[in-house]
Structures are given as structure tokens and as C-alpha cells.
Biopython code that builds the backbone (N, CA, C, O; Angstrom):
import numpy as np
from Bio.PDB.StructureBuilder import StructureBuilder

atoms = [
    (1, "MET", "N", (-38.404, 8.070, -28.604)),
    (1, "MET", "CA", (-37.123, 8.680, -27.477)),
    (1, "MET", "C", (-36.522, 8.127, -27.360)),
    (1, "MET", "O", (-35.529, 8.470, -28.002)),
    (2, "THR", "N", (-36.274, 6.635, -26.470)),
    (2, "THR", "CA", (-34.909, 5.617, -25.580)),
    (2, "THR", "C", (-33.799, 5.380, -27.621)),
    (2, "THR", "O", (-32.569, 5.366, -27.672)),
    (3, "VAL", "N", (-34.566, 5.264, -28.685)),
    (3, "VAL", "CA", (-34.052, 5.017, -29.394)),
    (3, "VAL", "C", (-33.736, 5.839, -30.323)),
    (3, "VAL", "O", (-33.458, 5.252, -31.369)),
    (4, "ALA", "N", (-33.641, 7.308, -30.395)),
    (4, "ALA", "CA", (-32.838, 8.279, -30.032)),
    (4, "ALA", "C", (-31.950, 8.869, -29.703)),
    (4, "ALA", "O", (-31.247, 9.693, -30.289)),
    (5, "LEU", "N", (-31.931, 8.245, -28.184)),
    (5, "LEU", "CA", (-30.970, 8.604, -27.591)),
    (5, "LEU", "C", (-29.591, 7.249, -27.887)),
    (5, "LEU", "O", (-28.387, 7.269, -28.138)),
    (6, "THR", "N", (-30.678, 6.163, -27.665)),
    (6, "THR", "CA", (-29.033, 5.326, -27.940)),
    (6, "THR", "C", (-28.433, 5.600, -28.882)),
    (6, "THR", "O", (-27.202, 5.606, -28.872)),
    (7, "LEU", "N", (-29.223, 5.929, -30.048)),
    (7, "LEU", "CA", (-28.403, 6.353, -31.318)),
    (7, "LEU", "C", (-27.233, 7.104, -31.199)),
    (7, "LEU", "O", (-26.139, 6.836, -31.696)),
    (8, "ALA", "N", (-27.619, 8.336, -30.313)),
    (8, "ALA", "CA", (-27.455, 9.381, -30.182)),
    (8, "ALA", "C", (-26.245, 9.104, -29.440)),
    (8, "ALA", "O", (-25.930, 10.085, -28.767)),
    (9, "PHE", "N", (-25.697, 8.428, -29.353)),
    (9, "PHE", "CA", (-24.224, 8.178, -28.058)),
    (9, "PHE", "C", (-24.111, 6.592, -28.855)),
    (9, "PHE", "O", (-24.838, 5.647, -29.162)),
    (10, "ASP", "N", (-22.768, 7.002, -28.939)),
    (10, "ASP", "CA", (-21.754, 5.965, -29.979)),
    (10, "ASP", "C", (-20.633, 5.852, -28.525)),
    (10, "ASP", "O", (-20.079, 6.615, -27.733)),
    (11, "ASP", "N", (-20.754, 4.233, -28.832)),
    (11, "ASP", "CA", (-19.620, 3.399, -27.630)),
    (11, "ASP", "C", (-18.272, 4.103, -27.945)),
    (11, "ASP", "O", (-17.815, 4.762, -27.011)),
    (12, "SER", "N", (-17.560, 4.080, -29.094)),
    (12, "SER", "CA", (-15.943, 4.375, -29.718)),
    (12, "SER", "C", (-15.934, 5.452, -29.213)),
    (12, "SER", "O", (-14.956, 5.515, -28.468)),
    (13, "SER", "N", (-16.958, 7.093, -29.202)),
    (13, "SER", "CA", (-16.845, 8.102, -28.926)),
    (13, "SER", "C", (-16.858, 8.797, -27.956)),
    (13, "SER", "O", (-16.790, 10.026, -27.925)),
    (14, "VAL", "N", (-16.964, 7.920, -26.915)),
    (14, "VAL", "CA", (-17.345, 8.006, -25.536)),
    (14, "VAL", "C", (-15.888, 8.606, -24.895)),
    (14, "VAL", "O", (-14.833, 7.997, -25.074)),
    (15, "SER", "N", (-15.999, 10.512, -23.740)),
    (15, "SER", "CA", (-14.746, 10.247, -23.603)),
    (15, "SER", "C", (-14.979, 10.997, -22.090)),
    (15, "SER", "O", (-16.098, 11.422, -21.804)),
    (16, "PRO", "N", (-14.148, 11.090, -21.400)),
    (16, "PRO", "CA", (-14.276, 11.684, -19.466)),
    (16, "PRO", "C", (-14.774, 13.028, -20.119)),
    (16, "PRO", "O", (-15.353, 13.437, -19.112)),
    (17, "GLY", "N", (-14.888, 13.566, -20.622)),
    (17, "GLY", "CA", (-15.253, 15.474, -20.404)),
    (17, "GLY", "C", (-14.061, 15.957, -19.826)),
    (17, "GLY", "O", (-12.892, 15.712, -19.527)),
    (18, "VAL", "N", (-15.612, 17.333, -19.831)),
    (18, "VAL", "CA", (-14.858, 18.158, -18.222)),
    (18, "VAL", "C", (-15.520, 17.677, -17.297)),
    (18, "VAL", "O", (-16.420, 18.517, -17.306)),
    (19, "LEU", "N", (-15.884, 16.771, -16.243)),
    (19, "LEU", "CA", (-15.846, 16.071, -15.060)),
    (19, "LEU", "C", (-14.525, 15.139, -14.836)),
    (19, "LEU", "O", (-14.143, 14.819, -13.711)),
    (20, "GLY", "N", (-14.070, 14.862, -15.676)),
    (20, "GLY", "CA", (-13.355, 14.137, -15.895)),
    (20, "GLY", "C", (-11.739, 15.014, -15.901)),
    (20, "GLY", "O", (-10.790, 14.522, -15.291)),
    (21, "PHE", "N", (-11.630, 16.073, -16.509)),
    (21, "PHE", "CA", (-10.111, 16.659, -16.142)),
    (21, "PHE", "C", (-9.740, 17.623, -14.572)),
    (21, "PHE", "O", (-8.779, 18.001, -13.903)),
    (22, "LEU", "N", (-11.789, 17.685, -14.602)),
    (22, "LEU", "CA", (-11.601, 18.306, -13.436)),
    (22, "LEU", "C", (-11.070, 17.791, -12.011)),
    (22, "LEU", "O", (-10.401, 18.375, -11.158)),
    (23, "VAL", "N", (-11.634, 16.409, -12.054)),
    (23, "VAL", "CA", (-11.401, 15.321, -11.232)),
    (23, "VAL", "C", (-9.437, 15.337, -11.370)),
    (23, "VAL", "O", (-9.055, 16.145, -10.524)),
    (24, "VAL", "N", (-8.983, 15.114, -11.648)),
    (24, "VAL", "CA", (-7.529, 15.244, -12.551)),
    (24, "VAL", "C", (-6.945, 15.835, -11.706)),
    (24, "VAL", "O", (-6.240, 15.635, -10.718)),
    (25, "ALA", "N", (-7.652, 17.129, -12.660)),
    (25, "ALA", "CA", (-7.178, 18.655, -11.742)),
    (25, "ALA", "C", (-6.823, 18.232, -10.191)),
    (25, "ALA", "O", (-5.829, 17.895, -9.548)),
    (26, "ALA", "N", (-8.413, 18.480, -9.942)),
    (26, "ALA", "CA", (-8.157, 18.357, -8.072)),
    (26, "ALA", "C", (-6.910, 17.750, -8.206)),
    (26, "ALA", "O", (-5.869, 18.335, -8.505)),
    (27, "LEU", "N", (-7.084, 16.185, -7.904)),
    (27, "LEU", "CA", (-6.019, 15.519, -7.410)),
    (27, "LEU", "C", (-4.670, 15.725, -7.835)),
    (27, "LEU", "O", (-3.741, 15.542, -7.048)),
    (28, "GLY", "N", (-4.440, 16.184, -9.316)),
    (28, "GLY", "CA", (-2.603, 17.040, -9.117)),
    (28, "GLY", "C", (-2.528, 18.192, -7.929)),
    (28, "GLY", "O", (-1.510, 18.467, -7.294)),
    (29, "VAL", "N", (-3.731, 18.759, -7.782)),
    (29, "VAL", "CA", (-3.776, 20.191, -6.814)),
    (29, "VAL", "C", (-3.382, 19.400, -5.860)),
    (29, "VAL", "O", (-2.266, 19.550, -5.362)),
    (30, "ALA", "N", (-4.291, 18.360, -5.421)),
    (30, "ALA", "CA", (-3.813, 17.657, -4.077)),
    (30, "ALA", "C", (-2.643, 17.327, -3.787)),
    (30, "ALA", "O", (-2.232, 17.641, -2.671)),
    (31, "THR", "N", (-2.139, 16.908, -4.317)),
    (31, "THR", "CA", (-0.962, 16.196, -4.245)),
    (31, "THR", "C", (0.425, 17.561, -4.272)),
    (31, "THR", "O", (1.508, 17.595, -3.687)),
    (32, "TYR", "N", (-0.157, 18.426, -5.106)),
    (32, "TYR", "CA", (1.426, 19.097, -5.251)),
    (32, "TYR", "C", (1.294, 20.250, -3.792)),
    (32, "TYR", "O", (2.090, 21.123, -3.447)),
    (33, "LEU", "N", (-0.213, 19.778, -3.065)),
    (33, "LEU", "CA", (0.552, 20.619, -2.088)),
    (33, "LEU", "C", (0.339, 19.622, -0.805)),
    (33, "LEU", "O", (0.509, 20.121, 0.307)),
    (34, "LEU", "N", (-0.006, 18.299, -0.895)),
    (34, "LEU", "CA", (0.195, 17.330, 0.224)),
    (34, "LEU", "C", (2.220, 17.346, -0.144)),
    (34, "LEU", "O", (2.909, 17.715, 0.807)),
    (35, "ILE", "N", (2.665, 17.110, -0.936)),
    (35, "ILE", "CA", (4.005, 16.780, -1.030)),
    (35, "ILE", "C", (4.851, 18.605, -0.437)),
    (35, "ILE", "O", (5.772, 18.568, 0.379)),
    (36, "ARG", "N", (4.302, 20.103, -1.046)),
    (36, "ARG", "CA", (4.597, 20.897, -0.531)),
    (36, "ARG", "C", (4.859, 20.865, 1.461)),
    (36, "ARG", "O", (5.800, 21.046, 2.234)),
    (37, "SER", "N", (3.244, 20.489, 1.569)),
    (37, "SER", "CA", (2.983, 19.935, 2.886)),
    (37, "SER", "C", (4.539, 19.443, 3.682)),
    (37, "SER", "O", (5.068, 19.754, 4.749)),
    (38, "MET", "N", (4.851, 18.684, 2.742)),
    (38, "MET", "CA", (5.719, 17.554, 3.634)),
    (38, "MET", "C", (7.056, 17.844, 3.988)),
    (38, "MET", "O", (7.643, 17.602, 5.042)),
    (39, "ASN", "N", (7.550, 18.531, 2.707)),
    (39, "ASN", "CA", (8.858, 19.696, 2.449)),
    (39, "ASN", "C", (8.653, 20.423, 3.521)),
    (39, "ASN", "O", (9.778, 20.799, 3.849)),
    (40, "HIS", "N", (7.624, 20.990, 4.520)),
    (40, "HIS", "CA", (7.736, 22.082, 4.970)),
    (40, "HIS", "C", (8.091, 21.531, 6.718)),
    (40, "HIS", "O", (8.761, 21.993, 7.642)),
    (41, "GLN", "N", (7.189, 20.252, 6.510)),
    (41, "GLN", "CA", (6.625, 19.426, 8.016)),
    (41, "GLN", "C", (8.811, 18.285, 8.119)),
    (41, "GLN", "O", (9.549, 18.047, 9.075)),
    (42, "MET", "N", (8.926, 17.995, 6.688)),
    (42, "MET", "CA", (10.654, 17.549, 6.853)),
    (42, "MET", "C", (11.662, 18.755, 7.398)),
    (42, "MET", "O", (12.698, 18.402, 7.963)),
    (43, "ARG", "N", (11.382, 20.155, 7.242)),
    (43, "ARG", "CA", (12.768, 20.757, 7.084)),
    (43, "ARG", "C", (12.656, 21.819, 8.631)),
    (43, "ARG", "O", (13.223, 22.865, 8.947)),
    (44, "LYS", "N", (11.390, 20.726, 9.503)),
    (44, "LYS", "CA", (11.526, 21.296, 11.158)),
    (44, "LYS", "C", (12.178, 20.245, 11.752)),
    (44, "LYS", "O", (12.483, 20.437, 12.929)),
    (45, "ILE", "N", (12.546, 18.948, 11.160)),
    (45, "ILE", "CA", (13.229, 18.417, 11.621)),
    (45, "ILE", "C", (14.533, 18.950, 12.022)),
    (45, "ILE", "O", (15.095, 19.831, 11.371)),
    (46, "ASP", "N", (15.188, 18.251, 13.445)),
    (46, "ASP", "CA", (16.333, 18.276, 13.456)),
    (46, "ASP", "C", (16.804, 17.280, 13.415)),
    (46, "ASP", "O", (16.282, 16.447, 14.155)),
    (47, "PHE", "N", (18.145, 16.756, 12.469)),
    (47, "PHE", "CA", (18.522, 15.301, 13.122)),
    (47, "PHE", "C", (20.185, 15.866, 13.050)),
    (47, "PHE", "O", (20.614, 16.651, 12.205)),
    (48, "ASP", "N", (20.813, 15.370, 13.939)),
    (48, "ASP", "CA", (22.152, 15.228, 14.484)),
    (48, "ASP", "C", (22.469, 13.924, 14.430)),
    (48, "ASP", "O", (22.219, 12.963, 15.158)),
    (49, "GLU", "N", (23.272, 14.121, 13.082)),
    (49, "GLU", "CA", (24.455, 12.220, 12.770)),
    (49, "GLU", "C", (25.373, 11.849, 13.386)),
    (49, "GLU", "O", (25.858, 10.718, 13.373)),
    (50, "ASP", "N", (25.763, 12.906, 14.088)),
    (50, "ASP", "CA", (27.114, 12.534, 15.123)),
    (50, "ASP", "C", (26.136, 11.967, 16.143)),
    (50, "ASP", "O", (26.409, 10.787, 16.364)),
    (51, "ALA", "N", (25.030, 12.429, 16.879)),
    (51, "ALA", "CA", (24.561, 11.155, 17.843)),
    (51, "ALA", "C", (24.150, 9.964, 17.472)),
    (51, "ALA", "O", (24.137, 8.877, 18.050)),
    (52, "VAL", "N", (23.759, 10.373, 16.255)),
    (52, "VAL", "CA", (23.346, 8.810, 15.770)),
    (52, "VAL", "C", (24.337, 7.952, 15.775)),
    (52, "VAL", "O", (24.166, 6.753, 15.996)),
    (53, "ASP", "N", (25.352, 8.431, 15.557)),
    (53, "ASP", "CA", (27.181, 7.236, 15.214)),
    (53, "ASP", "C", (27.299, 7.173, 16.661)),
    (53, "ASP", "O", (28.135, 6.380, 17.094)),
    (54, "LYS", "N", (26.586, 7.894, 17.540)),
    (54, "LYS", "CA", (27.536, 7.375, 18.814)),
    (54, "LYS", "C", (26.865, 6.560, 19.171)),
    (54, "LYS", "O", (27.355, 5.432, 19.226)),
    (55, "GLU", "N", (25.722, 6.718, 19.497)),
    (55, "GLU", "CA", (24.794, 5.701, 19.786)),
    (55, "GLU", "C", (25.052, 4.052, 19.203)),
    (55, "GLU", "O", (25.122, 2.935, 19.715)),
    (56, "ARG", "N", (25.138, 4.601, 17.919)),
    (56, "ARG", "CA", (25.479, 2.973, 17.642)),
    (56, "ARG", "C", (26.847, 2.398, 18.016)),
    (56, "ARG", "O", (27.008, 1.288, 18.522)),
    (57, "ARG", "N", (28.203, 3.622, 17.593)),
    (57, "ARG", "CA", (29.253, 3.183, 18.498)),
    (57, "ARG", "C", (28.971, 2.182, 20.448)),
    (57, "ARG", "O", (29.628, 1.385, 21.117)),
    (58, "GLU", "N", (28.122, 2.639, 20.539)),
    (58, "GLU", "CA", (28.082, 2.629, 21.938)),
    (58, "GLU", "C", (27.447, 0.876, 22.166)),
    (58, "GLU", "O", (27.915, -0.036, 22.848)),
    (59, "ALA", "N", (26.237, 0.922, 21.296)),
    (59, "ALA", "CA", (25.674, -0.204, 21.283)),
    (59, "ALA", "C", (25.992, -1.268, 20.750)),
    (59, "ALA", "O", (25.602, -2.417, 20.961)),
    (60, "ASP", "N", (27.067, -0.660, 19.707)),
    (60, "ASP", "CA", (27.966, -2.194, 19.620)),
    (60, "ASP", "C", (29.145, -2.043, 20.408)),
    (60, "ASP", "O", (29.993, -2.600, 19.710)),
    (61, "GLU", "N", (29.576, -1.732, 21.183)),
    (61, "GLU", "CA", (30.495, -2.237, 22.199)),
    (61, "GLU", "C", (29.808, -2.682, 23.360)),
    (61, "GLU", "O", (30.291, -3.439, 24.202)),
    (62, "SER", "N", (28.645, -2.182, 23.383)),
    (62, "SER", "CA", (28.018, -3.537, 24.726)),
    (62, "SER", "C", (27.629, -4.977, 24.423)),
    (62, "SER", "O", (27.257, -5.720, 25.331)),
]
sb = StructureBuilder()
sb.init_structure("model")
sb.init_model(0)
sb.init_chain("A")
sb.init_seg("    ")
for serial, (resi, resn, name, xyz) in enumerate(atoms, 1):
    if name == "N":
        sb.init_residue(resn, " ", resi, " ")
    sb.init_atom(name, np.array(xyz, "f"), 0.0, 1.0, " ", f" {name:<3s}", serial, name[0])
structure = sb.get_structure()
């Protein structure tokens, strides 16, 4: 029985199979959702460049 199992698996023909594909696909979907969520959060940020420039000028003057 053991001899038959060892002969059935050839080291040069082993592939990741369906499980490997599912793991890679899940990582891809998770990455897409994280990037989409990050973009949504970044759009919420209200950034006023004029205020930053004014603070830098005031800091340089003092």
C-alpha cells in the first residue's frame, strides 16, 4: 500500500491545485476590498493646503 502511494506522487508534477488557487483568489479579493475602503476613507479627509502654508510661514517667522 505504501509503495503504491509513493509511486503515485511524482515530485516533479506536484502543483498547488484548487486550494492554492482559492488562497490566491481570496488574497486578491481582500486586497481589492482594502484598497477600495482606503480610497473611500481618503476621500473623507478635508485637507486645506492654504492653512498648512500659513502655519509654515508663521513657524519660519518666529
